[in-house]
Phi, psi and omega in degrees: 000320179298313181301321181293323179293313183294321182295321181292322182281324187257338177095157184295328182295317177289327175296320184293312179301318183291326179293317180296317180297316184294319185293325183285315188275333183252300182302312181295325179291345182248004179290126179240144167243114183052042180086354185257137181287133182256337188053041183233151171286123185301333180289326177285330173294326176294322178296317180305312184292332176290322180296312185299315180300319183285322185263329183051063178297150171288319182223136173250120176265125179240124171259128184100089183280322186051246180267002176076006176292327180289318179301317178296322176295310180300316180296323178296318177296321178298318179299317181296323181279340180081021177200154176105154176214164184237133174248112181248128187245135177216148180288340175277153178302153178297125184268143176295345180273354179297150174301132178258132179203138179298346178264006182244129170244128181260133173237111188235165173087007179216154178299147176295341182256005177287147185296328180297315178294317181294323181295317177298319180291322177298322179293320185283340185254353186301131178074008182249161174276122193238137172244143181233139173233122186259112184209047176252236177298123187263016172292150183300319183296319177292314178300318177303317178295320178293318178303313179296323184279326189255338180300328179293336182281341182289130182282150180300137187084356178255172191252142171243110186251126182254112186281159169060038174289354178262016189301337179297337179293332181280309176201139178293337182293344183271000181262155000283146189226214186302316184301316181294325178294320181295315185296316182291322179297311182291337179289344182240008175221149175247007181286341185234147178226151177280131183257095184283351179288346177276000177248025185292346176273005173074316182260108181220147176279348188236052179299129180075004184263353179271094186256137181240130179283130187296147176293149178285123181296140174080000000 
């Protein structure tokens, strides 16, 4: 009854905004995969497993390990499919509390955009089908640097996902952020296109952030 009253008073647009903010700040912070914090919208995780099943990448590069729950989720899906591995990168040193899985390699203690890390990632992904997920420092400058560094590694037909493009809903102080970096990136390249079908559950933390590298013509 209360929900109905609020919707009538505030309107569906305000309700949708309130729902997104609540989902970002509360639901995502409590999302667990086998007991490990993922800091992810469960609807986005569902989309991730669909993408993995459809494309079956050899390697998933993830920047931003945090509590390692998302790396464990990705590795778990790869295990179920019988293929794929995860390279998870974080500026903090590798923790003994990270999820341990034979399909996960952690690169820690260095920025995702450092040449040392990029050289290691290039070596590990050479000749393989690659998908990339960007979820580290969410400042526009850093995401822009990651887009430039990691987009060439993404295989045609595979995804480059820029997370938390809705970060302005949490605080305007966090802007400019990922969404602005994505907009600038897409304005200067035609190699990637936004796949809005990945937002069909309506509530996503990455609106406009599901980027697919176009297939090579001919």
